[in-house]
C-alpha positions in Angstrom: -31.4 14.4 -0.7 -35.0 13.9 -1.9 -36.1 10.6 -3.5 -36.6 12.1 -7.2 -32.4 13.5 -6.9 -31.4 10.3 -5.8 -33.8 8.6 -8.7 -32.1 10.3 -10.8 -28.7 10.0 -9.8 -29.3 6.2 -9.6 -30.5 6.4 -13.7 -27.4 8.5 -14.7 -24.4 6.1 -12.9 -26.5 2.9 -13.9 -23.6 2.1 -16.0 -21.4 2.4 -13.0 -23.3 0.2 -10.8 -24.0 -2.7 -12.5 -20.0 -2.3 -13.8 -19.2 -2.6 -10.2 -21.8 -5.0 -9.5 -20.1 -6.9 -12.1 -16.7 -6.4 -11.5 -16.8 -7.4 -7.7 -19.2 -9.8 -7.6 -16.2 -11.3 -10.6 -14.5 -11.2 -6.8 -16.5 -13.1 -5.1 -16.3 -16.9 -3.9 -19.6 -17.7 -4.3 -21.6 -17.7 -7.6 -24.9 -16.4 -6.2 -23.4 -13.3 -4.4 -24.2 -10.2 -7.9 -27.7 -9.6 -6.2 -26.5 -9.3 -3.3 -23.0 -6.9 -4.4 -25.5 -5.2 -6.7 -27.4 -4.4 -3.7 -24.0 -3.6 -1.3 -23.2 -1.3 -4.3 -26.8 0.4 -4.8 -26.7 1.0 -1.1 -23.0 2.3 -1.2 -23.6 4.9 -4.1 -27.1 6.5 -2.5 -24.6 6.8 1.0 -22.2 8.6 -1.5 -25.0 10.9 -2.6 -26.1 11.3 0.5 -22.1 12.7 2.2 -20.4 14.0 -1.6 -19.2 17.4 -0.7 -18.3 19.4 -4.4 -15.7 22.0 -2.4 -13.5 18.8 -1.7 -12.5 18.7 -5.9 -13.1 15.4 -6.9 -16.6 14.4 -8.7 -19.8 13.0 -7.8 -18.4 9.9 -9.8 -15.0 8.8 -8.6 -16.1 9.7 -5.4 -19.1 7.3 -5.7 -16.7 4.7 -7.4 -14.1 4.9 -4.4 -17.2 4.2 -1.9 -18.5 1.8 -3.6 -15.0 0.0 -3.6 -14.9 0.5 0.0 -17.9 -0.9 0.4 -17.9 -4.4 -1.7 -14.5 -4.8 -0.5 -15.8 -4.6 2.9 -18.6 -6.7 2.2 -16.9 -9.3 1.0 -14.2 -9.6 3.5 -16.7 -10.5 5.7 -18.4 -13.4 3.4 -15.0 -14.8 3.0 -13.4 -14.3 6.0 -11.8 -17.9 6.4 -10.0 -18.1 2.9 -7.5 -15.4 1.7 -8.0 -11.6 1.8 -9.7 -9.8 -1.1 -7.2 -7.6 -2.7 -8.2 -4.7 -4.7 -8.7 -5.5 -8.7 -5.5 -5.3 -10.6 -4.6 -2.1 -12.6 -6.5 -1.4 -15.8 -4.3 -0.7 -18.8 -6.3 2.2 -20.5 -4.3 5.5 -18.9 -7.1 7.4 -18.1 -7.9 4.4 -15.7 -4.8 4.2 -14.8 -5.1 7.6 -13.7 -8.2 7.4 -11.8 -7.0 4.1 -10.3 -4.0 6.0 -8.8 -5.9 8.8 -7.8 -8.4 6.4 -5.8 -5.2 5.5 -3.7 -4.0 8.8 -3.2 -7.4 9.7 -1.5 -6.0 6.7 1.0 -2.8 8.8 2.3 -2.6 11.8 4.5 -1.5 14.9 2.8 1.9 14.5 4.1 2.1 11.2 3.0 1.3 12.5 -0.9 3.7 15.5 -0.6 7.2 13.3 0.4 5.6 10.7 -1.9 4.8 13.4 -4.4 8.5 14.5 -4.5 10.4 11.0 -4.0 8.5 10.5 -7.1 10.1 13.6 -8.5 13.5 12.3 -8.1 14.5 14.0 -4.6 16.3 12.8 -1.9 14.6 12.2 1.4 16.9 15.0 3.2 16.2 17.8 0.8 12.4 16.7 1.4 13.4 17.0 4.8 14.3 19.9 4.1 11.8 21.6 1.9 8.9 20.3 4.6 10.9 21.3 7.2 11.3 17.7 9.0 13.1 15.1 9.5 14.5 12.9 7.4 13.3 10.2 9.5 9.8 11.5 9.5 10.0 11.8 5.9 11.3 8.0 5.8 8.4 6.7 7.4 5.9 8.7 5.9 7.0 7.4 2.8 7.2 3.7 4.2 3.3 4.7 5.2 2.3 5.6 1.7 3.8 2.4 0.1 1.8 0.3 2.6 -1.1 2.1 1.7 -1.0 1.8 -1.8 0.2 -1.8 -2.0 -2.3 -2.7 -0.3 -4.8 -0.7 -2.1 -3.4 -2.3 -5.2 -2.9 -6.1 -4.1 0.4 -6.6 -3.8 2.2 -8.6 -1.7 5.7 -7.8 -0.4 
């Protein structure tokens, strides 16, 4: 991707970059971290632009938001190794933001974990899900456990 295209995308998504930098710098234990985090956000955004694929069915904005979040959490974990682990910010109250947050979390799941979770949320029991997917009840239970663990970790929920 050429420099002009990246520059135009940086301008177009400047609100996302600023909001992400503010959001993750608020999670930092150090007060002087905003500029460093803004740089991490900008670099993650550029990398997201370079690796983005339209055929994946996700918008550039959502893909960039996920990449930025992952980069910032990694950065903060490195900065705060001797303190409590960094958790993902709590889910926002706005319905659209909740949908985006759920979409971010579902991206972490394998196709099987996603299918099992969605079928379970529809009210199906483990045996029925297993029959529908052609797998054992135990495999369904394991996939559901992995999905829950990943989503809890993503949302910062402790057991």
